[in-house]
Phi, psi and omega in degrees: 000131183285122177291144176303336186256014180287130170286128179258117181282145173297341173289340181236081187285011175293130181218170184295111187252122187298322186288351175075014176297129182278171182303313181295316176299331184288314177300318174304317181292321176299315178292325175301327185288347185259359178296313176296316167301319179289325179291324170301313185292319175302329178285325186274339183234000168068216187284336171298320176299314187299325183290326175299316174308299179299330180292313181285329182280318188285327176292328177290309175306313176297319177290332178297322174300333176276312188281352168284347172263006185255109169074183174286334177300326186302334183290334183279337188277106184258145180297326182289315185293319181296318179299321172293318176298312183302325178300318177300311184302310184296327168305326186273358188261148180272152191283336178301347177294334179276079176212139187265353178200156178213139184285341185256352184181184180292156185287137185275359183305323184301340178300324178297311182281334173303325176290326176288328182279334177292316180301317176302303171312316175300312182299320184294317187290320186269010184277001177283148187293337183285347177254016190283005183261351177263131181276118187298329176301311182292316181291321179299313180295315183297326172299313178296320181292324176287335181272324185230054186297317186294323181289339179285350186268106184285138174234353189252138170215137178292146174298162189289332173271009178229032184297145173070318197245353176279169179268114194287344178260008180273077173217154171278117184282115174223157177276063193281147179289166172307141181292147177271348179223155183311148189296326188282007178251002188265020189285330177296315175293341183290338185286350186279346174217178184262017177283151168274337191229171174252142171248108185224157172288125184285153178308323179308309182295324177293322178293320182296317188293329178282315184286336176265015176060026172286336188268104180274142184295130179272355172232200182300327183203157175225125189253160173298329174295324177288320177307298190302327188280320195250326189258334185271148181285168183294154180292346177291330174297329181269330182274321182259303182176152173132344181259138180306134180192182177297166190303316180251012176239021185278356176225101179309324178293321176295315180292325174301307183304317173301321175298317181294329182283327175295324176296319176303317178282349175084018182274337178230166183256116182307337180302321185294300181299317187300299180299317176306315184290316187301308190284330174298317178290320175302317180296316179294325169294324185273320189296152177299130174243149175275099189281337184213129179241135173227172184298334182274348181148184185257143171258118185262139175222134170282154178048056188296341175291349180266346181285136183301339185279320178268299175090164182300308187296322181288325174300317180294318178303315185295315186295320181297317176297313182296329180280318186273339178279342185264173169269033184290324177291318179302311185295316182285330181272309191263344187240312183292339177275009176299135180309327181281339177258329180289159166292159184279325187268153172303319180287329181291323185286330174297312176300320177300312187296312178307309174301320174300313178304302174309311181295321182297317176293329181291308186293318181299322184279329194232003172233286189196131175297327191283331180236003179307314180297323185296315176296323182299311183292324177302306186289309189287333180302331190288339187272355180307310179302330182284326175302315175300325174291328188281321184253020177294157186280128186248133175280160187280342183221000000 
């Protein structure tokens, strides 16, 4: 039985569960929750997505067999836990990494087994109790993103009539504009050429280019309203499926369904994803945005929904794109709810969720939409011991 004061490492997700589920059953439930997001990912990216998943998970399991024999920390590194962490990491990677040749550079496929081995090493290093608040999956991903940023940007997605069996890299790289209709209605257009996939600039990159002022106006001015109207894909592509993204995060609906299953089984606290999304949306509405970009500079506005250039409808649409184009839902459901990261008390979890939402929105706006929620979880989770001390239960005597 786990004592109340025991430190739970992210490499060992077992926590005091009211349902009495054992460690093995706990891991099985976690794995089942990823079935729908991964099925959507395999449909969108075909056999290359399956190879990404297999390469990362198998290399992590193989590395675990070696590192378990190194030092006293190796006894804490368990194969089941490593397999679960590798599954999460594979969901965060793009399918185009499984490629054996590239006209513009070396083949990126060695990055996949290297990612699995790096995850094992990071987990082994963080298995000490003093490092229990750092999630090894996030640390591993951020290292990969810092070293191979250009390779981590997804561009390819299978056409709707080539699902599961098409080659996700069989596409013509063109600077194609955003689709004017949802991806699942493009079947007729797919017969016009022999490509299995589409090559488009992902919505997250479009948002980053705008908020970081990398998009110079081709005319007198460029507004956020023009970005949403002319450059962004239909929201259906982000909510349901069809926009290039990581293997397991390309459908907001699938991620939410996985979270609902975890909520039904009692493994996560609904406060964390719910309050996190709510306060992220509020922050995105309040924080200053560049509503207008001209050759002379950008016009930043607080409460942009009140600005006559943008308006409430466009501001809410911008918030919807920020939430669905980023890994916010995935981070709040599958990462931030880890027993090693979340506070012990209910009030503490509420504060934790609010801080996550606010920090995620700030990082998305001023750092990167693609990694903003991950940075937020990494930083806010370090404050969990402080939150536990503030909201710890006190006896009367």
